[in-house]
PyMOL Python script that loads the backbone (N, CA, C, O; Angstrom):
from pymol import cmd

cmd.read_pdbstr("""\
ATOM      1  N   UNK A   1     180.635  66.962 105.924  1.00  0.00           N
ATOM      2  CA  UNK A   1     181.438  66.890 104.997  1.00  0.00           C
ATOM      3  C   UNK A   1     181.467  68.262 104.480  1.00  0.00           C
ATOM      4  O   UNK A   1     180.487  68.459 103.762  1.00  0.00           O
ATOM      5  N   UNK A   2     182.191  69.220 104.578  1.00  0.00           N
ATOM      6  CA  UNK A   2     182.439  70.539 104.255  1.00  0.00           C
ATOM      7  C   UNK A   2     183.506  70.654 103.112  1.00  0.00           C
ATOM      8  O   UNK A   2     184.599  70.091 103.178  1.00  0.00           O
ATOM      9  N   UNK A   3     183.140  71.351 102.166  1.00  0.00           N
ATOM     10  CA  UNK A   3     183.784  71.471 100.966  1.00  0.00           C
ATOM     11  C   UNK A   3     184.846  72.755 101.256  1.00  0.00           C
ATOM     12  O   UNK A   3     185.879  72.849 100.594  1.00  0.00           O
ATOM     13  N   UNK A   4     184.582  73.496 102.051  1.00  0.00           N
ATOM     14  CA  UNK A   4     185.705  74.518 102.739  1.00  0.00           C
ATOM     15  C   UNK A   4     186.810  73.949 103.130  1.00  0.00           C
ATOM     16  O   UNK A   4     187.890  74.398 102.746  1.00  0.00           O
ATOM     17  N   UNK A   5     186.737  72.907 103.927  1.00  0.00           N
ATOM     18  CA  UNK A   5     187.879  72.248 104.538  1.00  0.00           C
ATOM     19  C   UNK A   5     188.721  71.676 103.524  1.00  0.00           C
ATOM     20  O   UNK A   5     189.947  71.754 103.602  1.00  0.00           O
ATOM     21  N   UNK A   6     188.144  71.121 102.604  1.00  0.00           N
ATOM     22  CA  UNK A   6     188.963  70.442 101.417  1.00  0.00           C
ATOM     23  C   UNK A   6     189.781  71.596 100.517  1.00  0.00           C
ATOM     24  O   UNK A   6     190.706  71.258  99.779  1.00  0.00           O
ATOM     25  N   UNK A   7     189.456  72.652 100.618  1.00  0.00           N
ATOM     26  CA  UNK A   7     190.454  73.519  99.715  1.00  0.00           C
ATOM     27  C   UNK A   7     191.135  74.477 100.484  1.00  0.00           C
ATOM     28  O   UNK A   7     191.327  75.640 100.128  1.00  0.00           O
ATOM     29  N   UNK A   8     191.607  73.821 101.862  1.00  0.00           N
ATOM     30  CA  UNK A   8     192.236  74.511 102.812  1.00  0.00           C
ATOM     31  C   UNK A   8     191.765  75.598 103.662  1.00  0.00           C
ATOM     32  O   UNK A   8     192.591  76.335 104.199  1.00  0.00           O
ATOM     33  N   UNK A   9     190.677  75.744 103.811  1.00  0.00           N
ATOM     34  CA  UNK A   9     190.006  76.807 104.743  1.00  0.00           C
ATOM     35  C   UNK A   9     190.502  76.197 106.082  1.00  0.00           C
ATOM     36  O   UNK A   9     190.541  75.024 106.452  1.00  0.00           O
ATOM     37  N   UNK A  10     190.908  77.473 106.759  1.00  0.00           N
ATOM     38  CA  UNK A  10     191.201  77.144 108.422  1.00  0.00           C
ATOM     39  C   UNK A  10     189.654  76.619 109.186  1.00  0.00           C
ATOM     40  O   UNK A  10     188.574  77.155 108.938  1.00  0.00           O
ATOM     41  N   UNK A  11     189.790  75.800 109.867  1.00  0.00           N
ATOM     42  CA  UNK A  11     188.902  75.256 110.474  1.00  0.00           C
ATOM     43  C   UNK A  11     189.204  75.672 112.371  1.00  0.00           C
ATOM     44  O   UNK A  11     190.162  75.416 113.101  1.00  0.00           O
ATOM     45  N   UNK A  12     187.977  76.351 112.613  1.00  0.00           N
ATOM     46  CA  UNK A  12     188.067  76.836 114.196  1.00  0.00           C
ATOM     47  C   UNK A  12     187.671  75.807 115.124  1.00  0.00           C
ATOM     48  O   UNK A  12     186.495  75.459 115.240  1.00  0.00           O
ATOM     49  N   UNK A  13     188.759  75.238 115.884  1.00  0.00           N
ATOM     50  CA  UNK A  13     188.251  74.001 116.754  1.00  0.00           C
ATOM     51  C   UNK A  13     187.412  74.503 118.108  1.00  0.00           C
ATOM     52  O   UNK A  13     187.886  75.253 118.961  1.00  0.00           O
ATOM     53  N   UNK A  14     186.474  74.108 118.122  1.00  0.00           N
ATOM     54  CA  UNK A  14     185.548  74.463 119.563  1.00  0.00           C
ATOM     55  C   UNK A  14     186.321  73.866 120.802  1.00  0.00           C
ATOM     56  O   UNK A  14     186.814  72.741 120.886  1.00  0.00           O
ATOM     57  N   UNK A  15     186.317  74.761 121.638  1.00  0.00           N
ATOM     58  CA  UNK A  15     187.032  74.330 123.112  1.00  0.00           C
ATOM     59  C   UNK A  15     185.783  73.782 124.048  1.00  0.00           C
ATOM     60  O   UNK A  15     184.877  74.561 124.344  1.00  0.00           O
ATOM     61  N   UNK A  16     185.776  72.694 124.407  1.00  0.00           N
ATOM     62  CA  UNK A  16     184.706  72.255 125.276  1.00  0.00           C
ATOM     63  C   UNK A  16     185.082  72.437 126.747  1.00  0.00           C
ATOM     64  O   UNK A  16     186.278  72.324 127.015  1.00  0.00           O
ATOM     65  N   UNK A  17     184.181  72.717 127.786  1.00  0.00           N
ATOM     66  CA  UNK A  17     184.269  72.910 128.968  1.00  0.00           C
ATOM     67  C   UNK A  17     185.613  71.904 129.723  1.00  0.00           C
ATOM     68  O   UNK A  17     185.806  70.752 129.335  1.00  0.00           O
ATOM     69  N   UNK A  18     186.251  72.387 130.553  1.00  0.00           N
ATOM     70  CA  UNK A  18     187.322  71.400 131.197  1.00  0.00           C
ATOM     71  C   UNK A  18     186.637  70.447 132.031  1.00  0.00           C
ATOM     72  O   UNK A  18     187.111  69.317 132.142  1.00  0.00           O
ATOM     73  N   UNK A  19     185.669  70.740 132.580  1.00  0.00           N
ATOM     74  CA  UNK A  19     184.922  70.149 133.449  1.00  0.00           C
ATOM     75  C   UNK A  19     184.409  68.635 132.892  1.00  0.00           C
ATOM     76  O   UNK A  19     184.261  67.678 133.651  1.00  0.00           O
ATOM     77  N   UNK A  20     184.197  68.593 131.635  1.00  0.00           N
ATOM     78  CA  UNK A  20     183.552  67.269 130.829  1.00  0.00           C
ATOM     79  C   UNK A  20     184.743  66.374 130.881  1.00  0.00           C
ATOM     80  O   UNK A  20     184.551  65.201 130.562  1.00  0.00           O
ATOM     81  N   UNK A  21     186.158  66.804 131.297  1.00  0.00           N
ATOM     82  CA  UNK A  21     187.150  65.931 131.412  1.00  0.00           C
ATOM     83  C   UNK A  21     187.382  65.526 132.776  1.00  0.00           C
ATOM     84  O   UNK A  21     187.573  64.342 133.053  1.00  0.00           O
ATOM     85  N   UNK A  22     187.374  66.487 133.689  1.00  0.00           N
ATOM     86  CA  UNK A  22     187.842  66.197 135.137  1.00  0.00           C
ATOM     87  C   UNK A  22     186.871  67.468 135.918  1.00  0.00           C
ATOM     88  O   UNK A  22     186.871  68.678 135.689  1.00  0.00           O
ATOM     89  N   UNK A  23     186.222  66.820 136.724  1.00  0.00           N
ATOM     90  CA  UNK A  23     185.333  67.592 137.509  1.00  0.00           C
ATOM     91  C   UNK A  23     186.264  68.734 138.527  1.00  0.00           C
ATOM     92  O   UNK A  23     186.044  69.942 138.615  1.00  0.00           O
ATOM     93  N   UNK A  24     187.187  68.068 139.137  1.00  0.00           N
ATOM     94  CA  UNK A  24     188.003  68.600 140.345  1.00  0.00           C
ATOM     95  C   UNK A  24     189.324  68.447 139.856  1.00  0.00           C
ATOM     96  O   UNK A  24     189.861  67.378 140.143  1.00  0.00           O
ATOM     97  N   UNK A  25     190.102  69.417 139.056  1.00  0.00           N
ATOM     98  CA  UNK A  25     191.404  69.072 138.794  1.00  0.00           C
ATOM     99  C   UNK A  25     192.318  69.393 139.903  1.00  0.00           C
ATOM    100  O   UNK A  25     191.951  70.215 140.743  1.00  0.00           O
ATOM    101  N   UNK A  26     193.390  68.867 139.985  1.00  0.00           N
ATOM    102  CA  UNK A  26     194.244  69.531 141.021  1.00  0.00           C
ATOM    103  C   UNK A  26     195.113  70.770 140.750  1.00  0.00           C
ATOM    104  O   UNK A  26     195.543  71.006 139.620  1.00  0.00           O
ATOM    105  N   UNK A  27     195.374  71.592 141.862  1.00  0.00           N
ATOM    106  CA  UNK A  27     195.811  73.031 141.428  1.00  0.00           C
ATOM    107  C   UNK A  27     196.899  72.867 140.641  1.00  0.00           C
ATOM    108  O   UNK A  27     197.691  71.925 140.627  1.00  0.00           O
ATOM    109  N   UNK A  28     196.875  74.142 139.797  1.00  0.00           N
ATOM    110  CA  UNK A  28     198.229  74.277 138.716  1.00  0.00           C
ATOM    111  C   UNK A  28     197.892  73.277 137.352  1.00  0.00           C
ATOM    112  O   UNK A  28     198.726  73.242 136.448  1.00  0.00           O
ATOM    113  N   UNK A  29     196.911  72.647 137.273  1.00  0.00           N
ATOM    114  CA  UNK A  29     196.521  71.792 136.178  1.00  0.00           C
ATOM    115  C   UNK A  29     195.768  72.521 135.112  1.00  0.00           C
ATOM    116  O   UNK A  29     194.629  72.900 135.384  1.00  0.00           O
ATOM    117  N   UNK A  30     196.213  72.731 134.069  1.00  0.00           N
ATOM    118  CA  UNK A  30     195.133  73.250 133.053  1.00  0.00           C
ATOM    119  C   UNK A  30     194.741  72.142 132.116  1.00  0.00           C
ATOM    120  O   UNK A  30     195.547  71.307 131.706  1.00  0.00           O
ATOM    121  N   UNK A  31     193.464  72.171 131.794  1.00  0.00           N
ATOM    122  CA  UNK A  31     192.915  70.964 130.926  1.00  0.00           C
ATOM    123  C   UNK A  31     192.322  71.505 129.786  1.00  0.00           C
ATOM    124  O   UNK A  31     191.334  72.223 129.937  1.00  0.00           O
ATOM    125  N   UNK A  32     192.785  71.267 128.602  1.00  0.00           N
ATOM    126  CA  UNK A  32     192.147  71.533 127.208  1.00  0.00           C
ATOM    127  C   UNK A  32     191.097  70.458 126.944  1.00  0.00           C
ATOM    128  O   UNK A  32     191.315  69.325 127.374  1.00  0.00           O
ATOM    129  N   UNK A  33     190.117  70.685 126.357  1.00  0.00           N
ATOM    130  CA  UNK A  33     189.031  69.916 125.808  1.00  0.00           C
ATOM    131  C   UNK A  33     188.682  70.218 124.435  1.00  0.00           C
ATOM    132  O   UNK A  33     187.594  70.763 124.250  1.00  0.00           O
ATOM    133  N   UNK A  34     189.485  69.933 123.355  1.00  0.00           N
ATOM    134  CA  UNK A  34     188.877  70.461 121.986  1.00  0.00           C
ATOM    135  C   UNK A  34     187.864  69.226 121.654  1.00  0.00           C
ATOM    136  O   UNK A  34     188.001  68.064 122.038  1.00  0.00           O
ATOM    137  N   UNK A  35     186.805  69.761 120.839  1.00  0.00           N
ATOM    138  CA  UNK A  35     185.794  69.141 120.357  1.00  0.00           C
ATOM    139  C   UNK A  35     186.140  67.966 119.468  1.00  0.00           C
ATOM    140  O   UNK A  35     185.581  66.871 119.542  1.00  0.00           O
ATOM    141  N   UNK A  36     187.166  68.300 118.569  1.00  0.00           N
ATOM    142  CA  UNK A  36     187.865  67.393 117.731  1.00  0.00           C
ATOM    143  C   UNK A  36     189.320  68.199 117.141  1.00  0.00           C
ATOM    144  O   UNK A  36     189.544  69.406 117.229  1.00  0.00           O
ATOM    145  N   UNK A  37     190.044  67.349 116.641  1.00  0.00           N
ATOM    146  CA  UNK A  37     191.535  67.889 116.112  1.00  0.00           C
ATOM    147  C   UNK A  37     191.645  67.845 114.621  1.00  0.00           C
ATOM    148  O   UNK A  37     190.843  67.202 113.944  1.00  0.00           O
ATOM    149  N   UNK A  38     192.525  68.450 114.163  1.00  0.00           N
ATOM    150  CA  UNK A  38     192.731  68.498 112.909  1.00  0.00           C
ATOM    151  C   UNK A  38     193.854  67.251 112.597  1.00  0.00           C
ATOM    152  O   UNK A  38     194.910  67.220 113.230  1.00  0.00           O
ATOM    153  N   UNK A  39     193.568  66.342 111.681  1.00  0.00           N
ATOM    154  CA  UNK A  39     194.471  65.384 111.392  1.00  0.00           C
ATOM    155  C   UNK A  39     195.209  65.569 110.098  1.00  0.00           C
ATOM    156  O   UNK A  39     194.580  65.861 109.080  1.00  0.00           O
ATOM    157  N   UNK A  40     196.738  65.386 110.083  1.00  0.00           N
ATOM    158  CA  UNK A  40     197.332  65.597 108.844  1.00  0.00           C
ATOM    159  C   UNK A  40     196.845  64.621 107.934  1.00  0.00           C
ATOM    160  O   UNK A  40     196.421  63.558 108.388  1.00  0.00           O
ATOM    161  N   UNK A  41     196.848  64.852 106.628  1.00  0.00           N
ATOM    162  CA  UNK A  41     196.110  64.185 105.564  1.00  0.00           C
ATOM    163  C   UNK A  41     196.972  62.734 105.543  1.00  0.00           C
ATOM    164  O   UNK A  41     196.255  61.765 105.295  1.00  0.00           O
ATOM    165  N   UNK A  42     198.217  62.474 105.737  1.00  0.00           N
ATOM    166  CA  UNK A  42     199.067  61.396 105.449  1.00  0.00           C
ATOM    167  C   UNK A  42     198.415  60.392 106.420  1.00  0.00           C
ATOM    168  O   UNK A  42     198.577  59.209 106.122  1.00  0.00           O
ATOM    169  N   UNK A  43     197.855  60.606 107.297  1.00  0.00           N
ATOM    170  CA  UNK A  43     197.275  59.527 108.508  1.00  0.00           C
ATOM    171  C   UNK A  43     195.709  59.100 107.989  1.00  0.00           C
ATOM    172  O   UNK A  43     195.045  58.183 108.471  1.00  0.00           O
ATOM    173  N   UNK A  44     195.358  59.861 107.055  1.00  0.00           N
ATOM    174  CA  UNK A  44     193.798  59.504 106.696  1.00  0.00           C
ATOM    175  C   UNK A  44     193.889  58.244 105.500  1.00  0.00           C
ATOM    176  O   UNK A  44     194.406  58.294 104.384  1.00  0.00           O
ATOM    177  N   UNK A  45     193.314  57.316 106.057  1.00  0.00           N
ATOM    178  CA  UNK A  45     192.704  56.227 104.982  1.00  0.00           C
ATOM    179  C   UNK A  45     191.560  56.301 104.252  1.00  0.00           C
ATOM    180  O   UNK A  45     191.591  56.078 103.042  1.00  0.00           O
ATOM    181  N   UNK A  46     190.328  56.647 104.943  1.00  0.00           N
ATOM    182  CA  UNK A  46     189.269  56.856 104.411  1.00  0.00           C
ATOM    183  C   UNK A  46     188.363  57.991 105.186  1.00  0.00           C
ATOM    184  O   UNK A  46     188.409  58.243 106.390  1.00  0.00           O
ATOM    185  N   UNK A  47     187.596  58.561 104.276  1.00  0.00           N
ATOM    186  CA  UNK A  47     186.837  59.733 105.060  1.00  0.00           C
ATOM    187  C   UNK A  47     185.184  59.123 105.054  1.00  0.00           C
ATOM    188  O   UNK A  47     184.608  58.669 104.065  1.00  0.00           O
ATOM    189  N   UNK A  48     184.729  59.228 106.176  1.00  0.00           N
ATOM    190  CA  UNK A  48     183.529  59.039 106.669  1.00  0.00           C
ATOM    191  C   UNK A  48     182.397  60.045 106.658  1.00  0.00           C
ATOM    192  O   UNK A  48     182.240  60.833 107.590  1.00  0.00           O
ATOM    193  N   UNK A  49     181.576  60.008 105.548  1.00  0.00           N
ATOM    194  CA  UNK A  49     180.812  61.225 105.494  1.00  0.00           C
ATOM    195  C   UNK A  49     179.215  60.940 105.466  1.00  0.00           C
ATOM    196  O   UNK A  49     178.891  59.772 105.246  1.00  0.00           O
ATOM    197  N   UNK A  50     178.325  61.766 105.642  1.00  0.00           N
ATOM    198  CA  UNK A  50     176.885  61.321 105.230  1.00  0.00           C
ATOM    199  C   UNK A  50     176.561  60.543 104.088  1.00  0.00           C
ATOM    200  O   UNK A  50     175.673  59.691 104.089  1.00  0.00           O
ATOM    201  N   UNK A  51     177.470  60.908 102.846  1.00  0.00           N
ATOM    202  CA  UNK A  51     177.441  60.362 101.904  1.00  0.00           C
ATOM    203  C   UNK A  51     177.997  58.819 101.675  1.00  0.00           C
ATOM    204  O   UNK A  51     177.784  58.135 100.674  1.00  0.00           O
ATOM    205  N   UNK A  52     178.736  58.446 102.808  1.00  0.00           N
ATOM    206  CA  UNK A  52     179.361  57.051 102.831  1.00  0.00           C
ATOM    207  C   UNK A  52     180.934  57.249 103.148  1.00  0.00           C
ATOM    208  O   UNK A  52     181.444  58.318 103.483  1.00  0.00           O
ATOM    209  N   UNK A  53     181.588  56.054 102.983  1.00  0.00           N
ATOM    210  CA  UNK A  53     183.114  56.237 103.280  1.00  0.00           C
ATOM    211  C   UNK A  53     183.754  56.110 101.789  1.00  0.00           C
ATOM    212  O   UNK A  53     183.582  55.252 100.923  1.00  0.00           O
ATOM    213  N   UNK A  54     184.420  57.086 101.811  1.00  0.00           N
ATOM    214  CA  UNK A  54     185.268  57.232 100.528  1.00  0.00           C
ATOM    215  C   UNK A  54     186.760  57.637 100.890  1.00  0.00           C
ATOM    216  O   UNK A  54     187.060  58.181 101.953  1.00  0.00           O
ATOM    217  N   UNK A  55     187.647  57.317  99.904  1.00  0.00           N
ATOM    218  CA  UNK A  55     188.916  57.405  99.779  1.00  0.00           C
ATOM    219  C   UNK A  55     189.182  58.620  99.744  1.00  0.00           C
ATOM    220  O   UNK A  55     188.422  59.304  99.059  1.00  0.00           O
ATOM    221  N   UNK A  56     190.339  59.322 100.457  1.00  0.00           N
ATOM    222  CA  UNK A  56     190.784  60.540 100.443  1.00  0.00           C
ATOM    223  C   UNK A  56     191.031  61.073  98.860  1.00  0.00           C
ATOM    224  O   UNK A  56     190.767  62.259  98.662  1.00  0.00           O
ATOM    225  N   UNK A  57     191.399  60.474  98.007  1.00  0.00           N
ATOM    226  CA  UNK A  57     191.607  60.733  96.625  1.00  0.00           C
ATOM    227  C   UNK A  57     190.222  61.106  95.780  1.00  0.00           C
ATOM    228  O   UNK A  57     190.148  61.669  94.689  1.00  0.00           O
ATOM    229  N   UNK A  58     189.163  60.619  96.619  1.00  0.00           N
ATOM    230  CA  UNK A  58     187.914  60.780  95.710  1.00  0.00           C
ATOM    231  C   UNK A  58     187.033  62.029  96.346  1.00  0.00           C
ATOM    232  O   UNK A  58     185.877  62.247  95.985  1.00  0.00           O
ATOM    233  N   UNK A  59     187.681  62.769  97.275  1.00  0.00           N
ATOM    234  CA  UNK A  59     186.992  63.681  98.011  1.00  0.00           C
ATOM    235  C   UNK A  59     186.559  64.877  96.802  1.00  0.00           C
ATOM    236  O   UNK A  59     185.471  65.449  96.862  1.00  0.00           O
ATOM    237  N   UNK A  60     187.441  65.126  95.844  1.00  0.00           N
ATOM    238  CA  UNK A  60     187.061  66.176  94.970  1.00  0.00           C
ATOM    239  C   UNK A  60     185.991  65.872  94.120  1.00  0.00           C
ATOM    240  O   UNK A  60     185.278  66.743  93.621  1.00  0.00           O
ATOM    241  N   UNK A  61     185.846  64.616  93.927  1.00  0.00           N
ATOM    242  CA  UNK A  61     184.761  64.010  92.995  1.00  0.00           C
ATOM    243  C   UNK A  61     183.339  64.001  93.932  1.00  0.00           C
ATOM    244  O   UNK A  61     182.257  64.378  93.484  1.00  0.00           O
ATOM    245  N   UNK A  62     183.490  63.636  94.940  1.00  0.00           N
ATOM    246  CA  UNK A  62     182.343  63.771  95.621  1.00  0.00           C
ATOM    247  C   UNK A  62     181.737  65.226  95.896  1.00  0.00           C
ATOM    248  O   UNK A  62     180.530  65.470  95.878  1.00  0.00           O
ATOM    249  N   UNK A  63     182.824  66.228  96.173  1.00  0.00           N
ATOM    250  CA  UNK A  63     182.320  67.440  96.134  1.00  0.00           C
ATOM    251  C   UNK A  63     181.399  67.884  94.858  1.00  0.00           C
ATOM    252  O   UNK A  63     180.285  68.407  94.819  1.00  0.00           O
ATOM    253  N   UNK A  64     182.375  67.437  93.745  1.00  0.00           N
ATOM    254  CA  UNK A  64     181.682  67.823  92.180  1.00  0.00           C
ATOM    255  C   UNK A  64     180.138  67.412  92.289  1.00  0.00           C
ATOM    256  O   UNK A  64     179.232  68.176  91.955  1.00  0.00           O
ATOM    257  N   UNK A  65     179.890  65.824  92.911  1.00  0.00           N
ATOM    258  CA  UNK A  65     178.722  65.487  92.835  1.00  0.00           C
ATOM    259  C   UNK A  65     177.611  66.231  93.774  1.00  0.00           C
ATOM    260  O   UNK A  65     176.475  66.555  93.427  1.00  0.00           O
ATOM    261  N   UNK A  66     178.059  66.369  94.709  1.00  0.00           N
ATOM    262  CA  UNK A  66     177.348  67.129  95.704  1.00  0.00           C
ATOM    263  C   UNK A  66     177.009  68.515  95.430  1.00  0.00           C
ATOM    264  O   UNK A  66     175.867  68.909  95.664  1.00  0.00           O
ATOM    265  N   UNK A  67     178.038  69.417  94.880  1.00  0.00           N
ATOM    266  CA  UNK A  67     177.595  70.803  94.531  1.00  0.00           C
ATOM    267  C   UNK A  67     177.726  71.146  93.187  1.00  0.00           C
ATOM    268  O   UNK A  67     177.375  72.280  92.861  1.00  0.00           O
ATOM    269  N   UNK A  68     178.240  70.249  92.197  1.00  0.00           N
ATOM    270  CA  UNK A  68     178.403  70.574  90.794  1.00  0.00           C
ATOM    271  C   UNK A  68     179.287  71.677  90.939  1.00  0.00           C
ATOM    272  O   UNK A  68     178.912  72.692  90.351  1.00  0.00           O
ATOM    273  N   UNK A  69     180.538  71.768  91.666  1.00  0.00           N
ATOM    274  CA  UNK A  69     181.464  72.706  91.382  1.00  0.00           C
ATOM    275  C   UNK A  69     182.820  72.184  91.922  1.00  0.00           C
ATOM    276  O   UNK A  69     182.837  71.540  92.972  1.00  0.00           O
ATOM    277  N   UNK A  70     183.932  72.437  91.248  1.00  0.00           N
ATOM    278  CA  UNK A  70     185.137  71.998  91.669  1.00  0.00           C
ATOM    279  C   UNK A  70     185.790  72.436  92.976  1.00  0.00           C
ATOM    280  O   UNK A  70     185.153  73.385  93.432  1.00  0.00           O
ATOM    281  N   UNK A  71     186.698  72.140  93.657  1.00  0.00           N
ATOM    282  CA  UNK A  71     187.196  72.701  94.844  1.00  0.00           C
ATOM    283  C   UNK A  71     187.519  73.927  94.792  1.00  0.00           C
ATOM    284  O   UNK A  71     187.122  74.727  95.639  1.00  0.00           O
ATOM    285  N   UNK A  72     188.370  74.296  93.682  1.00  0.00           N
ATOM    286  CA  UNK A  72     188.593  75.765  93.410  1.00  0.00           C
ATOM    287  C   UNK A  72     187.437  76.569  93.167  1.00  0.00           C
ATOM    288  O   UNK A  72     187.426  77.688  93.681  1.00  0.00           O
ATOM    289  N   UNK A  73     186.418  76.186  92.444  1.00  0.00           N
ATOM    290  CA  UNK A  73     185.017  76.971  92.587  1.00  0.00           C
ATOM    291  C   UNK A  73     184.442  77.067  93.904  1.00  0.00           C
ATOM    292  O   UNK A  73     183.965  78.102  94.369  1.00  0.00           O
ATOM    293  N   UNK A  74     184.503  75.927  94.502  1.00  0.00           N
ATOM    294  CA  UNK A  74     183.852  76.193  95.940  1.00  0.00           C
ATOM    295  C   UNK A  74     184.902  77.171  96.823  1.00  0.00           C
ATOM    296  O   UNK A  74     184.440  77.831  97.754  1.00  0.00           O
ATOM    297  N   UNK A  75     186.159  77.229  96.530  1.00  0.00           N
ATOM    298  CA  UNK A  75     186.934  78.238  97.310  1.00  0.00           C
ATOM    299  C   UNK A  75     186.400  79.483  96.852  1.00  0.00           C
ATOM    300  O   UNK A  75     185.902  80.225  97.698  1.00  0.00           O
ATOM    301  N   UNK A  76     186.420  79.811  95.731  1.00  0.00           N
ATOM    302  CA  UNK A  76     186.196  81.150  95.088  1.00  0.00           C
ATOM    303  C   UNK A  76     184.692  81.541  95.658  1.00  0.00           C
ATOM    304  O   UNK A  76     184.497  82.696  96.037  1.00  0.00           O
ATOM    305  N   UNK A  77     183.775  80.690  95.703  1.00  0.00           N
ATOM    306  CA  UNK A  77     182.165  81.037  96.375  1.00  0.00           C
ATOM    307  C   UNK A  77     182.741  81.541  97.951  1.00  0.00           C
ATOM    308  O   UNK A  77     182.412  82.658  98.348  1.00  0.00           O
ATOM    309  N   UNK A  78     183.398  80.873  98.600  1.00  0.00           N
ATOM    310  CA  UNK A  78     183.503  81.147 100.175  1.00  0.00           C
ATOM    311  C   UNK A  78     184.243  82.657 100.206  1.00  0.00           C
ATOM    312  O   UNK A  78     183.905  83.536 100.999  1.00  0.00           O
ATOM    313  N   UNK A  79     185.245  82.799  99.266  1.00  0.00           N
ATOM    314  CA  UNK A  79     185.909  84.055  99.165  1.00  0.00           C
ATOM    315  C   UNK A  79     184.905  85.177  98.991  1.00  0.00           C
ATOM    316  O   UNK A  79     184.956  86.215  99.650  1.00  0.00           O
ATOM    317  N   UNK A  80     183.900  84.892  97.979  1.00  0.00           N
ATOM    318  CA  UNK A  80     183.082  85.822  97.605  1.00  0.00           C
ATOM    319  C   UNK A  80     182.188  86.165  98.859  1.00  0.00           C
ATOM    320  O   UNK A  80     181.914  87.325  99.165  1.00  0.00           O
ATOM    321  N   UNK A  81     181.719  84.962  99.618  1.00  0.00           N
ATOM    322  CA  UNK A  81     180.784  85.291 100.521  1.00  0.00           C
ATOM    323  C   UNK A  81     181.325  85.922 101.703  1.00  0.00           C
ATOM    324  O   UNK A  81     180.551  86.575 102.403  1.00  0.00           O
ATOM    325  N   UNK A  82     182.683  85.812 102.066  1.00  0.00           N
ATOM    326  CA  UNK A  82     183.485  86.547 103.142  1.00  0.00           C
ATOM    327  C   UNK A  82     183.534  87.962 102.731  1.00  0.00           C
ATOM    328  O   UNK A  82     183.322  88.833 103.574  1.00  0.00           O
ATOM    329  N   UNK A  83     183.795  88.265 101.505  1.00  0.00           N
ATOM    330  CA  UNK A  83     183.854  89.755 101.162  1.00  0.00           C
ATOM    331  C   UNK A  83     182.520  90.540 101.398  1.00  0.00           C
ATOM    332  O   UNK A  83     182.498  91.713 101.773  1.00  0.00           O
ATOM    333  N   UNK A  84     181.366  89.753 101.132  1.00  0.00           N
ATOM    334  CA  UNK A  84     179.911  90.321 101.067  1.00  0.00           C
ATOM    335  C   UNK A  84     179.434  90.555 102.370  1.00  0.00           C
ATOM    336  O   UNK A  84     178.713  91.483 102.736  1.00  0.00           O
ATOM    337  N   UNK A  85     179.927  89.576 103.081  1.00  0.00           N
ATOM    338  CA  UNK A  85     178.964  89.329 104.482  1.00  0.00           C
ATOM    339  C   UNK A  85     179.767  89.746 105.713  1.00  0.00           C
ATOM    340  O   UNK A  85     179.269  89.653 106.835  1.00  0.00           O
TER     341      UNK A  85
END
""", "prot")
cmd.dss("prot")
cmd.show_as("cartoon", "prot")
cmd.util.cbc("prot")
cmd.orient("prot")
């Protein structure tokens, strides 16, 4: 459960080897094997985290409990990290 994704930070989706899907693809076939996908929020009913199952509207509260910071503060910390590192 990453606070950075809650505040709209882009997530890089890892591409896994195509051989994990199909060992010998037919000629001319390109295989993509993303490790996960980005799901639009309107399709999310619950968020399963190491903290338990929470409704999407409670994500900000869970962030506050975990980090004692609001999503906006977490975003600012990320901006500061990016500019110094």
